[in-house]
DRENKOL-418163 format. One record per residue (C-alpha): x, y, z. Coordinates in steps of 0.1 Angstrom, whole numbers, plus 5000, padded with zeros to 4 digits. Layout:
residues N
XYZ...
END
This chain:
residues 303
860370051447859970161486857170321508859070571512860170651477856470601465855770881494858271121481857571111446854271161454854971441470856971611446853971521419851871731443854171991444854672031407850972041399850272351425847472561417848872911402847673241424845473331386844172941384842772971417841173321414839673181383838072871398836673161433835373351402833773071378832372911413830973241419829373271385827772931390826072981422824473341410823173111379821272841402817372861412816673081447816672751467819872611457821472941456820272941492821772651497825072681481825472991504824872861537827472531528830172811520829473001547829672681568832672611553834372951557833672911595835572611602838772731579838273081597838672891633841472631622843672971608842573171637844472881661847472831638848173211634847773231671850372941678852673081650852473411674853773281706857473191699860073441681860873161655857473121648856673431646859373511621857473221601854273401605855473741587857073561560853873361552851773691552853973821523852773531501849673631481847973351485848173361523847673731526844173731503843273411527843573561558842473931547838873721533838673601569839373931590842273761603844574041589843674341583843974461547846474721533844775111534844575121496842574811495840474871527839775221512838475091480836174841496834675101518833975361488832075111469829975101496828875501494829575471454825575411450824975641471827275911451826175791417822075811428823476191428825076221399828276191415831175951419834775951434837775781429841075661449844275801437846375671466846775651505850175801514851375901553847275871568845876071541843675931514843576151477840376121459839076271429835376381428833376381401829776511387827676631417830176591440832676791428829977091424829677421443826077381461825077241493824076871482827876851469829376981502826876661517828576431492832076541495831676481535830076181530832976051514835476151540833376051571833275671554837275721550838175851578835975621601835775251581839475301576841775291610844975391588843475711575842975961595841976271568841276321529842276571508840276611471842376641445841576861414840176631383841976671354840676861329839176711298839176991267837377031241838976831212839877121181841377051151844977081138843477311110841477501132844877601155846677741124847878101130849678271100849378591075845678501065844678431102841778681101840778571068840478241088838078341112840778451142840178751161842578971181840679021214843479211231846779151252847178861274848479061302845079261303843378921315843778941355844778651372842678421387839378611369838378661334837678911310834778971283835379031244832779151217834579011187833479051150835278821122836378991087833278731075830778971099830678691123829978781156831178621189830578721229833378591244834878551277838778431283839278271318842878291337843878001359847378031374847978221338846377951318843778131294840877961279838078091259834177991262831278161242829978381269826878171273826377921306825077541293822377541314820477801297822478041277822578301300825978521302829078411323830878721326829678761360830778441371832278361403835878211402837377981428841278001417841577731446839277451429839977601393836077621393833677881377829777911390827378081368825678351388821778311376821277911387824577861402825877581379829277471384832377441356835577291354837777671342840177521324837977231303834477371303833177021317830177081340830276981373826877031385825076831355827476571343827476571309826876991301829677161284830777521279831477561239835277641240836877831216840077821198842478101213846178121210848678381220850878501192853378801204851578831237848078921218844878651225843778541194840278391192838778171161834678261163833978101129833077751127
END
């Protein structure tokens, strides 16, 4: 067998043995885990070796990219190479090409997330579209107090200043998380009054963007002070008690744009559709089973 044949066979074997992207990523993860378990002095030496090797790689890659950009044909080859996930990852790690806006935005949010979480809040990036980052704020970030406004401004400043492709930030409404109610509790039939259902009034009497208060008494004698909130013609019934100290909510401030209601006593803010407290995560208004039947609002107050 000639030297040329041997070389060709070896090249073919090497090509077929090329690791996949997943295999390479797994090796990196395993190496990072191993280094993290080293003694401090050994870990420092390993980190320095990694930094030195990366510096050599970056210098070589920068030279390659510059040369490829000089000619029309080689520039086209460069753009094709950048579309390869492994090549793109490699160039991104060394800062030679900018990551896509979504990846860049998520990296920026990782940096501010600890500060948000220390105040009981968090943020999730929904998407980046036409230079606008759409985010969902959770916990204290989505409340109505001045501290909540400060946290929202922190997210906006971090994204606009940290990601060149982002010029504005839009806060999306959180998906409501309604209280789970059994199917049996939702049944309405001829015997509904005997099952704890009480007629509250006409649905049309509950103002859009407002609430109505009802003192209800079941056939069993059970009583309940209830408020029904109307946000965009979506009705939700709660016991008239703030989850903070149990004070009445019927004078709450309703923000239809954000879908929230704020307790008039101590400023606790709640998602009007789910009852979730946005000022103190974990607190919850007590939602009651409710149905509209023939234009009439029926609420079940018996447990």
